[in-house]
N, C-alpha and C positions, 0 to 999 in steps of 0.2 A: 030785825028790830026797826022800829020807827024812830029815826033820829030827829025828825022834825020837832018833836016835843021837847027835846033836850037842847035845841040850837041856841035859844036865847041865853041860857045859863051855862053854856059849854066852856067858855074861856075863864076857867078858874085859875088861881095863882099856881096851883099844882100842875095843871095841864100846860100852862104857859111855860113854866120852868122845865118840865119834862120835854116839851117840844124843842126848847133850845138845846138840851142835851142830845136829843135824837138828831136834830139838824146838824149839830157839830160832828156827830158820829158819821152821818151820811157824807158830809163834806170831806172827812178824813179817810173815808173808805173807798169812794169812787173818784174818778178823775172829773173834776168840775171844770168845764171850759166855758168861757164867757161868750163863745160863739155858738154854744149848743142850745137846742130847743129841748126843754124838759117837760114832763108831765107828772103831776101827782095824782094818783088814783085814790079816791076816798079822802078827799082833802079836808072835809069838815069845814071849819071856819078859817082854814089857811094857816094854822099856827106853825106848822113845819115850814111851809114855803115862805112865810114872811121872814124867816131867818136865812133864806137862801136867795133872796131877791137879787143880790149883786153877783151871784155865782153863775147865772145863766143869761143868755140873750133874751129868752122868753120862757115863761112857765104857764102851761095850761093846767088848770085845776078842775078836776072832775069829781062830782059826787052825785049820788042818786037821791039825796035829801034836798028838796027845794028850800027847806028852812035853813039849812046850813049854807047853801049858796046865797040866799038872801043876806044873811049876816056877812058873809065874805064879800059880796058885792058892795055893801055899805062901807066896809073897811077899805076896799080898794079905792072907792071914790073919795073917802075921807082923806086918805094919804096920797091921793093923786098918783097912784102907781101905774106906770105905763107899760110894763113888760109882763103883766099878768092878764090872762083871759079865763073865763069860767064857762063850764058846761054843766047844766043840770041834766045828767045822763046816767043811764044804767047800762054799762057795757056788758054786764052779765046776761042781758036780754037781747044781745046782738046789735044794739045800737053802738055806734062808735064815732069818735071825732073824725073830721075830714083831713087830718094831718098825721104825720108820723114823726118820731122823736129820736133824739140822741140818747136821752136818759128818761127812764121811768122809775119813780120811787113811790113807795107806799108804806104807811106806818099804822100798825094796829088795826088793819082793815082786812087782811087776807083771812083771818080766822072767822070772819063773819060770812065769808063766801062759801057756800056748800060745795060747789064743784071746783076744787082747787086746780085740777089739771086743765079744765077749760079756760079759766081766767089766765093761767100761765101761758097757754097757747095764744090767747088774745094779746097779752103783753108782747109776746114774741113777734106777732104780725105787725104790731104798732111801732116796733123799733126799727131804726135804720140798721144796715149792716155795721157791725162793730159797736152797736148801741149797748148801753149798760142798763141792767135792771138791779134795783136795790130794794130789798124787803126788810122791814123791821116788824117783828111780831113776837107773840108770846111763845115761850118755850112750853112744851107739853105739860099740862097740869091736870088736877083731878076733878075739875069742873066747878070748883068753888068760886073761881073768878067771876063767873056769871050766874051764881046761884040765886041772885035776886032778880034776874031777868028771865022770867018764865017764857017769854016769847023768843028767846035766843035759840037759834037752830044751826049754829055754826060749829066750829071745832074748838076743843079745849086745848088750844095751843097746837104746836107742831113739834114733832121729833125732827131735829135739823137734818139728820141723815136721810130721812124719808122725803123731806121737802127737796133736798139737794138732788135726790134721784129723779123726782118729777121734773126739775129744771133740766137735768141732763137728758132725760128721755125726750123732752120737748125740742132739744137742739142747742140749748145754751152750753157754753163752755166756760172754763176758768172760774168755776163756782167756788167761792170761799165763804165761810160762815163762822161766827163766834158769838158768844154771849157777852154783852157789854153793860147790862143794866140790871140791878136788883132793887125791887121796890116792895111796898106794902099797900094794901087797899083795905079800907074799913068797909065791911059789908055786914049790915045788920049788927049783930053782937060779936062779930069775929074779925080779927085782923088776918088778912090773907096775904101771904108772901108770894111774889111772882118774879119772873125774870124775862128779859127781852133779848133776842138775838138780832144780829144784822147779817144779812146774806147778800152777796153781790154776784152777778153773773154777766156774761157777755154774749151777744148774738154774733156769731162769726160765719 
């Protein structure tokens, strides 16, 4: 999907409020250390990370959409944030940042990535030993969540047990997962119910 065209109107009240709830869940699920370097994969306009500014020493925000990164850079400059840096980067295409991290988190992004195993492997290589991965995403659904996005080529959510197996096969341990959010999305003439899970794992 081409997220550049959505960038300017991305920060709706609904997304801002949901991001706060997701960020709170991330903070309560993983160990946040103020000496840690964190990375958000698929950061969009930074709604999640702006709620976690004080929880990490530094946050690297990565997105393949230049439009989203432009909006994010303007917000960072506006609020004079010192511990955030951005990359317009597609790590699914083998590009990668020149750093490694103590924490990687991603929200509502993984289902857009066609090769789940490959991106999980890349997360693993980007983490320090004992590093933490935190994934927030859609529970498996029937395809209605993206029914108005004909260009969508990702996954209709995930079965938590299947995704957990991918993490374990990659080398992650201490994998825990649970559903924490139930919501509704108005799509054309239909109200679609959906739920989100949060999954954490550790590189050991």
